[in-house]
N, C-alpha and C positions, 0 to 999 in steps of 0.2 A: 206587401213585399217584406222579405225577411233580410236580415243582415248576416253576411257570411265573412269569415276570416279566411284569408288565403295565404299560402306560401308558394312562391314561384321563383323562377330563375331565368335570366335572359340568356342570349346566345354567348355572351362573354363570360358567363359563369357567376355573375353577381346575383345575389339573393335579393328578393323583394317580397315585402309583406304588406298587408293592408286590409281594409274592410270595404265590402261592396254591397249595396243594396240591389237585390235582384229577386226574381220569382222563384228561381231554383238553382241548384248547384251547376246544372248544365249551362244555364245562361251565364253564370259567372265564368265557367270554363271557356265558353265561346268569346267572352269579352277579353279574357286574358290572352287567348290565342291571337286575337286580332291585334293586340298590342305587342306581339312578338315575344311572349313569355311562355316558358315551359311550366305547366302546372305541376306542383309537388303535393300540395295538400289543400283541401277546401272543407271547412267545418263551420257548423252553426255557431253564431256568437251568443254566448250565455249572458244574461244580465248580471252585472257585477253588484255585489252587496258591500262594496267598500264605502267607507264614510269619507266624503270629499269635503275638505275645508277650503274656504274661499281664499285664504292667505297663502295656501300652498298651490292654488291653481293660477297664480299670477305668472305672466310671461315676462321674462327679463328683457331688458332693452338690449343686452349683448346678444341674446339669441335671435331677437327680431332683426338686428343689424346684420348678423351672419347670413340669416335666411334671405334678406334683401339683396346682399352682395351675391350670393349663390344664384338667385333667380336672375339678376342682371347678367351675370356671367354666362348662364345657359341660354338666355335669350339672345345675347350677342354672338354666341356661337352658332346660331341658326336653329336652335331647338324650339319646338313649338311651346306655347305657354302651358297647354295641357300636359304634355310630356314632362316639362320642368316641374310642374306641380306634383306629378306622380313621383318624381325623383326626390323632391323635397319632403314629401309625405313619408317616404321610406327612410330617409337619412336624418331627419330632424330628430335630435335627441330629447328635446323638450316635449313632454307629452301633451301639456295644454296647447302649445303652438302647433303640434302635429294635428290635433283635433280640429283647430281652426283651418288648417290648410286642407284638410279633408272636406270641410264644408265649402271652402272657396272652390276646390276643384270640382265639386259636384254642381255648383252654381255655374261654373265655366262650361262644364259638359252639357248643362241645360241651355246653353246659348247666351248667357250673360257676358258682357265684357268684363275684363279683369277688375277695372276700377269699380264697377257696380257690385261685383261679388265681394271686393274688399270693404265697400261701404256698408255692407250688411253686418259688419263686425266692428262697431265704433270703439269698443273697449280695447281692441288690439291695434287697429289701424286708425291713426289720427286723421283729422280732415286734411292736413298738409300731405300726408301719405297718399290719400285718395286723389287729391287735386293734382299732385304732380304725376301720379300714375295715369290719370285721365289726360293730361297734357301730353304725356309721352305717347299714349295710344293715338291721340289725334294727330300728332305730328310725325309719327313713325320713328321716334327716338325714345322708345320705352326703356332700352338698356341705359341710356344716359340719364334719364329721369330717375330710374331706380338707384343708380350709383349716387346721384345727388341726395336722394332720400337716405341712403345708407350713411353717407357723410354727415348729413344733418343729425341722424340718429346717434351717431358715434360722438359728435361734438356735444350734443345735449346730454349724453350719458357721462361724458367726461366732466362737463360743468356740474352735473349733479353729484358726481363723486367728490369733486373739489369742495363743494358746499358741505356735504356730509362730513368729510374729513376735517373741515374747519370747525364744524359744530361738535365735534367729539369732546374736546376739552371742556367747553361750557357745559355740555350735557352731563358729563361725568361729575363735574363740580356741583351742579345743581341736584343731581340724584344723590350724591353723598350728603349734601347738606340737608336735604329733605329727610333722608334716612336717619340722620343724627337727630334732627328735630323730633321726628316721630318717636325715636327711642327715648329721648329725654322726657317728652311729654307722657309716654306710656309707663316708664319704669322709674325714672328719677323723681318726677314730681310727687308721686304718691308717698315717696320716703319722707319729704318735707311737709306733708299735709299735717302729720302729728306734731311737728315742731311749730307749725303756724298756729295750731290750736292752743298750744301751751302759752304762746304770747298773749292770747286774748285780744280783745279790741276788734276793730273793723279792719279787714285786710284791704289793700289797694285793689282798685278795679281790674288792673291787668293780672294781678295774682289770682283773683276770683275767676277771671276768664281762663287762665291757664289750668287751674284745678278743674273747672267744669269741662274743659276740652279733654283733659286726661281721663276723667270719669267717663265721658261719652265714648271715647276710643276703646277703653277697657271693657265697658258694659255693652256697647252697641257697635262693635267692630264690624258686624255683617251689614249694618245700616250704611256705614262708611263705604264699604266695598260696593254695595248696590248703587249708592249715589254717585260714586266715581265712574262705574260702568255706564250708568245712565247719562251722566254728563258727557262722557266721551262719545256715546252713541248719538246723543242730541246735537253735539257740535259737528260730527261728521255728517249727519243728516242735514243740518242747517248749511254747512258749507257746500254740500252737493247741489243745493238749489241755485237758480240764477241770481236771485236777489242776495242770498247769503254769501255766494262767492264774491260778488261785488263789494259787499260790506266788509268781508274778511280781507280782501286785497287792500281796501282803503285803510283798514286798521293796521295791516302790516307796514304800509308806507309811513305811518305815523309813530312807529316804534322808535323810542329814543336810543341814544348811544351808538349812532351811525348804522344801526341795523336796518332801518327804513331806507337809507341811502343805498345800502348793499342790495336790498330787495329791488329797488328801482333800477339799478344798474344790471342786475341779472335779467330782469324783465326786458330791458332795452336791448341787451345782447341777444336774447332769444328772438325778439321781434325783428332785429336787423338781419340776423342770419336766416330767418324764415323768408323775409322779403327778398333777400338776395337770391335764395334758392328758387323762388317762385319766378322772379324776373329772368333768371337764367333759363329756366324751363320754358317760359313763354317765348323767349327769344329763339331758343333752339327749335321749338314747335313752329314758329312763324317763318324761320329760315328754311325749314324742311318742306313746308307746304307751299311756299311761294313759287310761282311757275318760273322755269329757267328763262333767261333773257335770250332773245334770238340773236344769232351771230351777226355781227355788223358786216354789211356789204359795202362794195365800193361806192354804190350810188347813195348809200345812207350816210356815208362819212361827209363831214362838212369840209368843203375845200376853201382854204383861205387864200386870198389873192397874194401872188408873189410879186416880187419887184419887177420881173420880166413882163407880167401881164398888165401892169399899171400903165 
């Protein structure tokens, strides 16, 4: 099967574009006509030779929140999930998110539930996102569950922004101090090396260490760069493992100067918000799936004795 790129237009005049895997252009045209679209152009998709960088392919939390709210709105208006995914695929401005939506839409077309299709993309949709979507599908309250997920994503993004804004000043101070230290060791210390030699005698240990550090940075600067890059890569690799993640979290909780307390409060706030969203979703699912109570009849009502019957 080949991949085709199409341009079409619906009955209202809105344009739609996308990609479809099919055996021929005629099959693509038939599929578009079944969806009520007017075919404008169908072309083969040529393989791209662009260089893709991982940090540029990340999906922003804001784009994911907007997509979730749009999906909830379309589902609540009576639109089918498949049709809503087609609309999101055409309207989403984020290219990485649009590619994920295309894969989800294909899985839904193949017969998978929406929650199972989302579960195939753990880097984009968190376990909370999948669990609440599955609860909404089971209880018939998918739009409410998606709205709660959007609220959760929005609050987490707001909390993340607050933390980043609070860390801007310490980060700038540390970066400036490190830059000044490197500049002093690289350019200023060699100036005093000749002065130290004129004094003669044995230099202090800390002075020897400073001079050796200066010589190593000037003579083997490429080694320092390789070591720094390797240390960052090893740290990220270690933190991505289950054991490393637990050890890193334990270390963060022990950071002095009240930083560990802030980390603990942030984790507690996220846990409480997640638990609240799951409890609300489970209550809505249970309430919607519970059978309705039969109406009370006159014979089923309990008759209390009155004063006249005593």
